[in-house]
C-alpha positions as MATLAB code, in Angstrom:
seq = 'MAKSKKKDTKKANETAVSTAKKQSKKSEHASKAIAKDAQAPVDATAAASAPKEPDPRLPAAGTVLQKRDRHGAVRCECTIEEGGVRYAGKVYHSLSAAAMAAAKDLGLNNKTQNGFTFWGLSKPPRRTSDPLVALDRAWERYHGNVEALVKDGVTDENRSKVVAAIRKHAQVIESLREKVA';
ca = [
       3.553  118.922   62.199;
       4.188  115.659   60.800;
       7.523  116.729   58.987;
       8.635  118.665   62.610;
       7.781  114.533   64.142;
       9.716  112.879   61.603;
      12.856  115.023   61.015;
      13.319  114.540   65.360;
      12.335  110.825   64.467;
      15.266  110.607   61.845;
      17.560  112.331   64.006;
      17.223  109.755   67.164;
      18.315  107.460   65.332;
      21.024  108.856   63.847;
      22.020  109.662   67.148;
      21.620  106.187   68.274;
      22.953  104.442   65.937;
      25.986  106.587   65.701;
      26.010  106.156   69.857;
      26.111  102.233   69.099;
      28.808  102.947   66.653;
      31.445  104.340   69.430;
      30.438  101.699   71.585;
      31.012   98.808   69.304;
      34.259  100.964   68.519;
      35.220  100.980   72.089;
      34.254   97.654   72.933;
      36.593   96.448   69.556;
      39.541   97.790   71.370;
      38.649   96.662   74.950;
      38.637   93.070   73.435;
      41.955   94.056   71.377;
      43.602   95.362   74.671;
      42.348   92.442   76.430;
      44.157   89.704   73.814;
      47.010   91.563   73.964;
      47.155   90.916   77.699;
      46.181   87.777   77.781;
      49.229   87.035   74.908;
      51.798   88.216   76.988;
      52.236   85.921   80.017;
      52.349   88.271   83.519;
      54.123   87.044   86.713;
      50.976   88.463   88.915;
      53.501   87.822   92.213;
      56.397   89.879   90.863;
      53.984   92.410   89.876;
      52.421   93.315   93.227;
      55.512   92.700   95.467;
      57.639   94.988   93.263;
      57.351   98.263   95.335;
      56.608  101.606   93.544;
      59.608  104.512   94.167;
      57.914  107.289   95.920;
      58.346  110.847   94.007;
      61.847  112.285   95.293;
      60.292  115.304   95.628;
      57.676  114.437   98.187;
      58.819  115.174  102.119;
      59.873  112.529  104.472;
      57.433  110.319  105.777;
      55.146  111.888  108.547;
      55.306  115.024  107.421;
      52.018  117.110  107.644;
      51.078  119.878  104.890;
      48.321  122.158  105.655;
      46.089  124.426  103.172;
      45.776  127.894  104.863;
      44.022  131.196  103.598;
      45.341  133.975  103.783;
      44.208  134.989  107.321;
      47.175  131.758  107.965;
      43.841  129.276  109.148;
      43.997  126.208  108.182;
      41.783  125.301  105.181;
      42.477  121.162  105.269;
      45.602  119.438  105.481;
      47.188  116.008  104.932;
      49.775  113.192  106.153;
      52.593  112.025  103.719;
      52.919  108.162  104.181;
      55.094  105.266  102.606;
      51.573  104.132  100.684;
      50.897  107.361   99.438;
      48.955  110.841  101.330;
      46.285  110.725  103.440;
      43.275  113.176  103.602;
      41.026  113.264  105.129;
      40.766  109.288  106.577;
      41.806  107.853  102.854;
      45.256  106.920  100.990;
      45.771  108.996   98.023;
      48.298  107.655   95.322;
      49.676  110.922   95.376;
      49.848  114.717   96.042;
      47.672  115.376   93.282;
      44.819  112.703   93.548;
      45.111  114.229   97.677;
      44.650  118.243   95.980;
      42.208  117.132   93.710;
      39.900  115.441   96.475;
      40.356  118.608   99.049;
      40.143  121.605   96.531;
      36.164  119.705   96.187;
      35.853  119.747   99.700;
      36.734  123.423   99.993;
      34.437  124.067   96.629;
      36.750  124.510   93.735;
      35.653  123.642   90.827;
      38.897  122.791   88.698;
      39.281  120.075   86.840;
      43.087  119.249   87.512;
      45.139  120.209   90.867;
      48.970  120.783   90.823;
      49.562  119.009   94.415;
      52.960  120.839   94.652;
      51.707  123.447   94.469;
      47.924  123.232   95.880;
      49.794  122.315   99.374;
      52.561  125.131   98.811;
      55.685  122.750   98.777;
      56.310  124.562   94.925;
      54.977  127.999   94.011;
      53.286  128.713   90.875;
      54.704  130.488   87.626;
      53.880  134.101   88.314;
      53.336  136.102   84.753;
      55.338  139.311   84.383;
      53.817  142.921   84.228;
      56.089  143.851   82.299;
      56.138  142.819   78.587;
      59.524  143.300   78.462;
      61.506  141.395   80.273;
      58.623  138.274   79.669;
      60.278  138.732   75.911;
      63.714  138.468   77.020;
      63.040  135.081   78.982;
      60.877  133.701   76.130;
      63.998  134.910   73.737;
      66.579  133.060   76.076;
      64.723  130.151   76.685;
      64.276  130.171   72.864;
      67.851  130.871   71.707;
      69.241  128.636   74.435;
      66.992  125.446   72.971;
      68.337  126.230   69.770;
      71.844  126.743   70.141;
      71.747  123.054   71.845;
      69.828  122.010   68.933;
      72.154  123.373   66.779;
      75.755  122.294   68.579;
      74.792  118.525   69.537;
      71.352  117.448   66.704;
      72.533  118.821   63.426;
      73.935  116.111   60.840;
      74.624  116.188   56.929;
      71.714  114.744   56.528;
      69.433  116.934   58.444;
      71.382  120.451   57.828;
      68.749  121.235   55.755;
      65.796  120.632   57.443;
      67.489  122.811   59.997;
      68.469  125.827   58.385;
      64.801  125.681   56.520;
      63.206  125.545   59.742;
      65.493  128.493   61.894;
      64.419  130.427   58.158;
      61.187  129.498   59.349;
      61.132  130.748   63.152;
      63.089  134.159   61.348;
      60.004  135.218   58.718;
      57.504  134.593   62.175;
      59.236  136.950   64.113;
      60.147  139.325   61.235;
      56.371  139.341   60.639;
      55.699  140.016   64.836;
      58.113  143.100   64.590;
      56.064  144.631   61.552;
      53.203  143.640   63.673;
      54.191  145.964   66.433;
      56.107  148.611   64.528;
];
């Protein structure tokens, strides 16, 4: 029993030391950040008066967005305003922040929430049920990206590295082909 108590005490001490080290590092980083901020002069009036540009994807101010269930009943709604997005009487800085608050109110346990998808302004990407279609789409994206890189990004200095990278990709594709075959 005494050995077990010693082990527990030792483990608790190690945990306390580890936590103290972590807190020390955090405060060290914070003091460095404060020192950096103190060195750079900041014009508070300029920062406060500079209006933040609204996201161009947002609808016009005054637009009411509603989250509906599959039967068409309104579950929650928000209003786009000049200074942000109003949901449940509070103004949020972004559509996603309002979506997170609404999701929490609806009992959803998401850690993040895309506001445009949540409020129905865009559709989430759909996975295709046909693997051949998905493979063709993935190949078209990859091929287009590599072609653009080869056309615009290859120089005499990096030519051999680009060739080596493409050769490496070809080997990976060949190994995938062998797994399927």
